[in-house]
C-alpha positions, -999 to 999 in steps of 0.1 A, spaced: 718 512 -425 744 536 -413 762 558 -439 799 561 -439 797 597 -426 775 587 -397 798 558 -388 828 582 -388 809 606 -364 801 578 -340 837 566 -340 849 602 -335 825 606 -306 835 573 -290 872 583 -293 865 616 -276 845 600 -248 873 574 -242 899 602 -239 877 620 -213 873 588 -193 911 580 -196 919 615 -184 896 611 -154 910 577 -145 945 590 -146 942 623 -128 907 627 -115 890 659 -125 923 679 -124 925 701 -156 888 695 -166 867 724 -176 832 726 -160 816 716 -193 838 686 -196 828 674 -162 791 677 -172 799 661 -205 814 631 -187 784 628 -165 760 629 -195 781 603 -214 774 577 -186 737 576 -196 740 586 -233 757 558 -253 771 564 -287 764 602 -288 785 633 -285 775 651 -253 797 682 -255 771 705 -271 745 694 -245 770 701 -217 777 736 -230 740 743 -234 734 733 -198 761 758 -186 747 785 -208 712 780 -194 721 777 -157 752 799 -157 774 779 -133 784 743 -127 768 744 -93 735 755 -106 735 728 -132 737 703 -104 709 721 -85 686 723 -114 652 705 -114 645 674 -134 620 692 -156 644 721 -164 673 698 -172 651 678 -196 643 710 -215 679 711 -228 685 695 -262 702 661 -258 694 658 -220 667 631 -214 653 616 -182 682 592 -178 708 620 -181 689 642 -158 687 614 -132 724 610 -134 731 647 -128 707 649 -99 719 616 -84 756 627 -84 746 658 -65 726 639 -39 754 613 -35 779 641 -29 756 658 -3 752 624 15 789 619 15 796 653 31 768 648 56 783 615 67 816 633 73 801 655 100 777 631 117 790 624 153 817 650 149 822 680 172 817 708 146 819 736 171 856 729 178 863 717 142 840 736 118 859 729 85 838 699 75 806 717 85 815 746 62 823 723 34 789 706 39 770 739 40 787 753 10 779 722 -10 743 717 1 729 752 4 755 777 -8 745 776 -45 707 772 -43 686 797 -62 660 798 -34 667 807 2 667 777 25 670 776 63 688 746 78 692 733 113 722 712 125 712 694 157 739 685 182 742 664 213 756 675 247 791 670 234 784 691 203 785 661 180 762 663 150 730 642 154 714 652 121 711 680 95 677 692 83 663 718 59 636 734 81 622 761 58 623 771 22 617 806 8 625 842 17 636 844 53 611 865 72 594 864 106 563 850 89 582 821 73 604 808 102 584 793 130 602 789 164 576 763 175 585 740 146 622 745 152 618 735 189 597 705 180 624 693 156 651 699 182 632 679 208 624 651 184 662 647 178 670 650 215 692 679 207 712 698 233 723 725 210 717 738 175 735 755 146 714 774 121 725 782 85 708 798 56 719 809 21 717 842 3 712 835 -34 724 870 -42 759 861 -28 759 890 -3 763 874 31 756 905 52 726 898 75 693 917 70 674 932 99 650 903 95 679 878 98 691 894 130 656 896 145 648 860 137 681 848 152 674 866 184 639 852 185 650 817 179 678 819 205 653 831 231 628 804 222 654 776 224 668 788 257 634 786 273 635 748 267 672 744 277 687 742 242 718 762 232 721 781 200 758 780 191 758 797 157 738 810 128 757 812 95 748 829 63 763 812 33 768 829 -1 789 826 -32 814 850 -18 820 835 17 800 832 49 788 854 78 791 841 113 767 855 140 789 840 167 822 855 153 805 889 151 795 888 187 757 886 181 751 852 197 769 864 228 749 897 228 716 879 225 725 855 253 733 885 276 700 901 266 681 869 275 698 867 309 690 903 316 653 900 308 648 866 325 668 867 357 
């Protein structure tokens, strides 16, 4: 049998939860703190329990809102008050958001209109704690066919395989490709290895008639464009000089 004090706490928690939901229904997430967004997510799968403390513990553990959403199921469940159902809810909302942003760029010319592509890349790889290398495969009119994470781990010549990139591009009947990878440190300046791999991939793709439009490095503090810095053009010139 519930004591009077426990009943009061439950009513107080339910009132707070209802106010959060009402705020969201009225104005969306405008004015919400990050922990309140997480609290609202947790409350969907945690009936009759105050989720504020668990939300704050998640932010304390993972440092940023984005990294909470990127956290693994196992690490989320290590936080007091976050069980399997709540973890599933957090991971599901991230995956749904990724799918939504991907759907916005499919069949669009992202070379002429790159804004949606940047939004997609910032969302999907910009805040990952591990380095990932993605390929965006395009048709002859530069419309997106599909997006794919090709490699995971530190970007080196031994971890990115041109043969696998070409196989993926041919499987999707791609006429062109855009590459992107993230720097978890936030510093988007390319390393010597980044530059070397980009040149190597451009050469390999050109041998099979596929164009490399761009390679972007995504970080917390912005993005680096190989095309805007003239490197893609430079590598194309070098290819022509060595093969014609």
